[in-house]
N, CA, C and O atoms as CSV, one atom per row, in Angstrom:
chain,resi,resn,atom,element,x,y,z
A,1,UNK,N,N,0.828,-1.206,0.000
A,1,UNK,CA,C,0.000,0.000,0.000
A,1,UNK,C,C,0.864,1.258,0.000
A,1,UNK,O,O,0.539,2.244,-0.662
A,2,UNK,N,N,1.961,1.216,0.743
A,2,UNK,CA,C,2.840,2.380,0.819
A,2,UNK,C,C,3.482,2.674,-0.527
A,2,UNK,O,O,3.646,3.836,-0.900
A,3,UNK,N,N,3.847,1.625,-1.259
A,3,UNK,CA,C,4.492,1.826,-2.558
A,3,UNK,C,C,3.539,2.503,-3.544
A,3,UNK,O,O,3.973,3.290,-4.385
A,4,UNK,N,N,2.241,2.198,-3.442
A,4,UNK,CA,C,1.264,2.838,-4.331
A,4,UNK,C,C,1.173,4.330,-4.058
A,4,UNK,O,O,1.074,5.133,-4.986
A,5,UNK,N,N,1.208,4.696,-2.794
A,5,UNK,CA,C,1.141,6.111,-2.419
A,5,UNK,C,C,2.381,6.840,-2.917
A,5,UNK,O,O,2.287,7.955,-3.430
A,6,UNK,N,N,3.546,6.210,-2.765
A,6,UNK,CA,C,4.790,6.824,-3.224
A,6,UNK,C,C,4.784,7.002,-4.742
A,6,UNK,O,O,5.207,8.043,-5.243
A,7,UNK,N,N,4.312,6.006,-5.468
A,7,UNK,CA,C,4.263,6.094,-6.929
A,7,UNK,C,C,3.300,7.202,-7.363
A,7,UNK,O,O,3.624,7.986,-8.255
A,8,UNK,N,N,2.146,7.271,-6.752
A,8,UNK,CA,C,1.175,8.318,-7.096
A,8,UNK,C,C,1.737,9.696,-6.775
A,8,UNK,O,O,1.561,10.633,-7.555
A,9,UNK,N,N,2.412,9.831,-5.638
A,9,UNK,CA,C,3.022,11.101,-5.268
A,9,UNK,C,C,4.107,11.495,-6.265
A,9,UNK,O,O,4.201,12.660,-6.652
A,10,UNK,N,N,4.921,10.536,-6.681
A,10,UNK,CA,C,5.968,10.820,-7.668
A,10,UNK,C,C,5.352,11.250,-9.004
A,10,UNK,O,O,5.848,12.176,-9.645
A,11,UNK,N,N,4.277,10.582,-9.421
A,11,UNK,CA,C,3.621,10.964,-10.673
A,11,UNK,C,C,3.051,12.378,-10.593
A,11,UNK,O,O,3.125,13.139,-11.558
A,12,UNK,N,N,2.485,12.722,-9.449
A,12,UNK,CA,C,1.961,14.083,-9.271
A,12,UNK,C,C,3.084,15.116,-9.305
A,12,UNK,O,O,2.924,16.196,-9.872
A,13,UNK,N,N,4.222,14.780,-8.695
A,13,UNK,CA,C,5.369,15.690,-8.743
A,13,UNK,C,C,5.901,15.841,-10.165
A,13,UNK,O,O,6.303,16.934,-10.564
A,14,UNK,N,N,5.906,14.763,-10.923
A,14,UNK,CA,C,6.342,14.829,-12.317
A,14,UNK,C,C,5.404,15.719,-13.122
A,14,UNK,O,O,5.858,16.535,-13.924
A,15,UNK,N,N,4.110,15.567,-12.917
A,15,UNK,CA,C,3.147,16.415,-13.627
A,15,UNK,C,C,3.278,17.879,-13.221
A,15,UNK,O,O,3.168,18.769,-14.064
A,16,UNK,N,N,3.511,18.132,-11.937
A,16,UNK,CA,C,3.687,19.510,-11.473
A,16,UNK,C,C,4.941,20.131,-12.086
A,16,UNK,O,O,4.928,21.298,-12.477
A,17,UNK,N,N,6.010,19.365,-12.170
A,17,UNK,CA,C,7.238,19.868,-12.771
A,17,UNK,C,C,7.045,20.133,-14.259
A,17,UNK,O,O,7.548,21.125,-14.785
A,18,UNK,N,N,6.324,19.255,-14.932
A,18,UNK,CA,C,6.033,19.461,-16.344
A,18,UNK,C,C,5.178,20.716,-16.545
A,18,UNK,O,O,5.417,21.495,-17.468
A,19,UNK,N,N,4.191,20.904,-15.685
A,19,UNK,CA,C,3.355,22.097,-15.764
A,19,UNK,C,C,4.128,23.375,-15.498
A,19,UNK,O,O,3.909,24.384,-16.169
A,20,UNK,N,N,5.034,23.343,-14.523
A,20,UNK,CA,C,5.818,24.542,-14.240
A,20,UNK,C,C,6.773,24.838,-15.399
A,20,UNK,O,O,7.024,26.001,-15.716
A,21,UNK,N,N,7.304,23.786,-16.030
A,21,UNK,CA,C,8.141,24.001,-17.209
A,21,UNK,C,C,7.355,24.656,-18.338
A,21,UNK,O,O,7.862,25.554,-19.010
A,22,UNK,N,N,6.126,24.212,-18.548
A,22,UNK,CA,C,5.274,24.828,-19.568
A,22,UNK,C,C,4.964,26.280,-19.223
A,22,UNK,O,O,4.989,27.153,-20.091
A,23,UNK,N,N,4.674,26.529,-17.954
A,23,UNK,CA,C,4.386,27.899,-17.513
A,23,UNK,C,C,5.582,28.805,-17.757
A,23,UNK,O,O,5.433,29.904,-18.290
A,24,UNK,N,N,6.776,28.345,-17.368
A,24,UNK,CA,C,7.970,29.164,-17.570
A,24,UNK,C,C,8.275,29.346,-19.048
A,24,UNK,O,O,8.744,30.408,-19.456
A,25,UNK,N,N,8.016,28.325,-19.854
A,25,UNK,CA,C,8.245,28.429,-21.290
A,25,UNK,C,C,7.353,29.501,-21.905
A,25,UNK,O,O,7.811,30.297,-22.725
A,26,UNK,N,N,6.091,29.523,-21.515
A,26,UNK,CA,C,5.155,30.500,-22.059
A,26,UNK,C,C,5.404,31.881,-21.464
A,26,UNK,O,O,5.396,32.882,-22.182
A,27,UNK,N,N,5.623,31.935,-20.167
A,27,UNK,CA,C,5.759,33.213,-19.471
A,27,UNK,C,C,7.060,33.924,-19.832
A,27,UNK,O,O,7.068,35.146,-19.982
A,28,UNK,N,N,8.153,33.188,-19.972
A,28,UNK,CA,C,9.455,33.804,-20.226
A,28,UNK,C,C,9.788,33.936,-21.707
A,28,UNK,O,O,10.848,34.456,-22.057
A,29,UNK,N,N,8.902,33.475,-22.576
A,29,UNK,CA,C,9.053,33.606,-24.027
A,29,UNK,C,C,10.339,32.967,-24.556
A,29,UNK,O,O,11.078,33.585,-25.322
A,30,UNK,N,N,10.595,31.744,-24.147
A,30,UNK,CA,C,11.754,31.057,-24.709
A,30,UNK,C,C,12.128,29.830,-23.897
A,30,UNK,O,O,11.861,29.750,-22.698
A,31,UNK,N,N,12.752,28.874,-24.578
A,31,UNK,CA,C,13.092,27.622,-23.922
A,31,UNK,C,C,14.487,27.644,-23.312
A,31,UNK,O,O,14.849,26.702,-22.608
A,32,UNK,N,N,15.279,28.674,-23.552
A,32,UNK,CA,C,16.647,28.730,-23.035
A,32,UNK,C,C,16.727,29.387,-21.658
A,32,UNK,O,O,17.815,29.545,-21.105
A,33,UNK,N,N,15.600,29.761,-21.118
A,33,UNK,CA,C,15.589,30.376,-19.797
A,33,UNK,C,C,15.983,29.332,-18.759
A,33,UNK,O,O,15.534,28.189,-18.839
A,34,UNK,N,N,16.814,29.705,-17.785
A,34,UNK,CA,C,17.241,28.730,-16.768
A,34,UNK,C,C,16.084,28.129,-15.964
A,34,UNK,O,O,16.171,26.983,-15.522
A,35,UNK,N,N,15.020,28.879,-15.772
A,35,UNK,CA,C,13.892,28.326,-15.004
A,35,UNK,C,C,13.216,27.194,-15.765
A,35,UNK,O,O,12.827,26.191,-15.166
A,36,UNK,N,N,13.073,27.346,-17.071
A,36,UNK,CA,C,12.468,26.291,-17.891
A,36,UNK,C,C,13.346,25.051,-17.893
A,36,UNK,O,O,12.864,23.934,-17.703
A,37,UNK,N,N,14.627,25.256,-18.107
A,37,UNK,CA,C,15.567,24.135,-18.152
A,37,UNK,C,C,15.608,23.420,-16.803
A,37,UNK,O,O,15.649,22.190,-16.754
A,38,UNK,N,N,15.598,24.175,-15.719
A,38,UNK,CA,C,15.639,23.588,-14.375
A,38,UNK,C,C,14.384,22.756,-14.099
A,38,UNK,O,O,14.472,21.664,-13.538
A,39,UNK,N,N,13.230,23.267,-14.491
A,39,UNK,CA,C,11.975,22.538,-14.264
A,39,UNK,C,C,11.934,21.249,-15.076
A,39,UNK,O,O,11.506,20.212,-14.570
A,40,UNK,N,N,12.370,21.306,-16.315
A,40,UNK,CA,C,12.344,20.103,-17.145
A,40,UNK,C,C,13.429,19.107,-16.734
A,40,UNK,O,O,13.235,17.898,-16.857
A,41,UNK,N,N,14.567,19.602,-16.247
A,41,UNK,CA,C,15.601,18.711,-15.714
A,41,UNK,C,C,15.092,18.001,-14.471
A,41,UNK,O,O,15.370,16.819,-14.273
A,42,UNK,N,N,14.351,18.711,-13.637
A,42,UNK,CA,C,13.776,18.091,-12.448
A,42,UNK,C,C,12.770,17.001,-12.849
A,42,UNK,O,O,12.703,15.954,-12.205
A,43,UNK,N,N,12.002,17.242,-13.895
A,43,UNK,CA,C,11.049,16.237,-14.367
A,43,UNK,C,C,11.767,14.978,-14.823
A,43,UNK,O,O,11.329,13.865,-14.530
A,44,UNK,N,N,12.861,15.153,-15.534
A,44,UNK,CA,C,13.632,13.995,-15.994
A,44,UNK,C,C,14.205,13.239,-14.801
A,44,UNK,O,O,14.166,12.010,-14.765
A,45,UNK,N,N,14.735,13.969,-13.830
A,45,UNK,CA,C,15.282,13.331,-12.635
A,45,UNK,C,C,14.223,12.564,-11.856
A,45,UNK,O,O,14.480,11.458,-11.381
A,46,UNK,N,N,13.043,13.142,-11.724
A,46,UNK,CA,C,11.953,12.459,-11.027
A,46,UNK,C,C,11.494,11.221,-11.794
A,46,UNK,O,O,11.171,10.199,-11.189
A,47,UNK,N,N,11.465,11.310,-13.116
A,47,UNK,CA,C,11.059,10.155,-13.926
A,47,UNK,C,C,12.058,9.012,-13.794
A,47,UNK,O,O,11.665,7.852,-13.670
A,48,UNK,N,N,13.339,9.334,-13.819
A,48,UNK,CA,C,14.365,8.306,-13.652
A,48,UNK,C,C,14.286,7.703,-12.248
A,48,UNK,O,O,14.402,6.489,-12.079
A,49,UNK,N,N,14.090,8.556,-11.248
A,49,UNK,CA,C,13.973,8.064,-9.869
A,49,UNK,C,C,12.762,7.139,-9.717
A,49,UNK,O,O,12.846,6.123,-9.029
A,50,UNK,N,N,11.646,7.481,-10.350
A,50,UNK,CA,C,10.466,6.632,-10.290
A,50,UNK,C,C,10.723,5.288,-10.966
A,50,UNK,O,O,10.311,4.244,-10.461
A,51,UNK,N,N,11.398,5.317,-12.098
A,51,UNK,CA,C,11.724,4.072,-12.799
A,51,UNK,C,C,12.611,3.182,-11.927
A,51,UNK,O,O,12.369,1.980,-11.814
A,52,UNK,N,N,13.624,3.768,-11.319
A,52,UNK,CA,C,14.509,2.995,-10.436
A,52,UNK,C,C,13.739,2.464,-9.233
A,52,UNK,O,O,13.939,1.320,-8.827
A,53,UNK,N,N,12.863,3.282,-8.662
A,53,UNK,CA,C,12.045,2.836,-7.526
A,53,UNK,C,C,11.170,1.654,-7.917
A,53,UNK,O,O,11.052,0.697,-7.150
A,54,UNK,N,N,10.563,1.701,-9.082
A,54,UNK,CA,C,9.720,0.598,-9.527
A,54,UNK,C,C,10.531,-0.671,-9.771
A,54,UNK,O,O,10.074,-1.769,-9.452
A,55,UNK,N,N,11.722,-0.529,-10.331
A,55,UNK,CA,C,12.578,-1.696,-10.562
A,55,UNK,C,C,13.031,-2.311,-9.235
A,55,UNK,O,O,13.067,-3.534,-9.096
A,56,UNK,N,N,13.375,-1.466,-8.263
A,56,UNK,CA,C,13.774,-1.974,-6.944
A,56,UNK,C,C,12.596,-2.637,-6.229
A,56,UNK,O,O,12.762,-3.672,-5.584
A,57,UNK,N,N,11.425,-2.048,-6.342
A,57,UNK,CA,C,10.243,-2.629,-5.704
A,57,UNK,C,C,9.906,-3.980,-6.325
A,57,UNK,O,O,9.485,-4.899,-5.622
A,58,UNK,N,N,10.087,-4.105,-7.630
A,58,UNK,CA,C,9.844,-5.382,-8.293
A,58,UNK,C,C,10.890,-6.416,-7.872
A,58,UNK,O,O,10.562,-7.575,-7.616
A,59,UNK,N,N,12.140,-5.987,-7.805
A,59,UNK,CA,C,13.227,-6.913,-7.452
A,59,UNK,C,C,13.096,-7.421,-6.023
A,59,UNK,O,O,13.461,-8.561,-5.735
A,60,UNK,N,N,12.578,-6.585,-5.123
A,60,UNK,CA,C,12.433,-7.001,-3.726
A,60,UNK,C,C,11.101,-7.679,-3.449
A,60,UNK,O,O,10.875,-8.180,-2.347
A,61,UNK,N,N,10.215,-7.698,-4.442
A,61,UNK,CA,C,8.945,-8.374,-4.262
A,61,UNK,C,C,7.833,-7.517,-3.684
A,61,UNK,O,O,6.771,-8.035,-3.338
A,62,UNK,N,N,8.058,-6.221,-3.575
A,62,UNK,CA,C,7.009,-5.343,-3.062
A,62,UNK,C,C,5.851,-5.201,-4.045
A,62,UNK,O,O,4.699,-5.034,-3.645
A,63,UNK,N,N,6.170,-5.269,-5.330
A,63,UNK,CA,C,5.124,-5.258,-6.349
A,63,UNK,C,C,5.319,-6.493,-7.224
A,63,UNK,O,O,6.444,-6.934,-7.457
A,64,UNK,N,N,4.225,-7.032,-7.694
A,64,UNK,CA,C,4.287,-8.212,-8.558
A,64,UNK,C,C,3.386,-7.997,-9.768
A,64,UNK,O,O,2.336,-7.364,-9.655
A,65,UNK,N,N,3.785,-8.513,-10.913
A,65,UNK,CA,C,2.924,-8.393,-12.093
A,65,UNK,C,C,1.730,-9.328,-11.970
A,65,UNK,O,O,1.789,-10.346,-11.280
A,66,UNK,N,N,0.674,-8.975,-12.632
A,66,UNK,CA,C,-0.507,-9.830,-12.644
A,66,UNK,C,C,-1.001,-9.971,-14.079
A,66,UNK,O,O,-0.840,-9.066,-14.898
A,67,UNK,N,N,-1.596,-11.105,-14.363
A,67,UNK,CA,C,-2.108,-11.344,-15.702
A,67,UNK,C,C,-3.449,-10.653,-15.902
A,67,UNK,O,O,-4.262,-10.572,-14.981
A,68,UNK,N,N,-3.666,-10.164,-17.094
A,68,UNK,CA,C,-4.939,-9.500,-17.375
A,68,UNK,C,C,-5.919,-10.416,-18.025
A,68,UNK,O,O,-7.040,-10.008,-18.326
């Protein structure tokens, strides 16, 4: 149950970072602004961290695949 909450929280943080990157892109009139780059870099870092967390959770047996 805890892993589900962490995954949902990470996804929300990724969406918030993506939204802030879009806001800075529109507001600052350009993609080379440090705020835009920082927000999108944070999104990439959070996405990689989520992927690693999911792989570790699978390897330790906290999450298991199920057939559909």
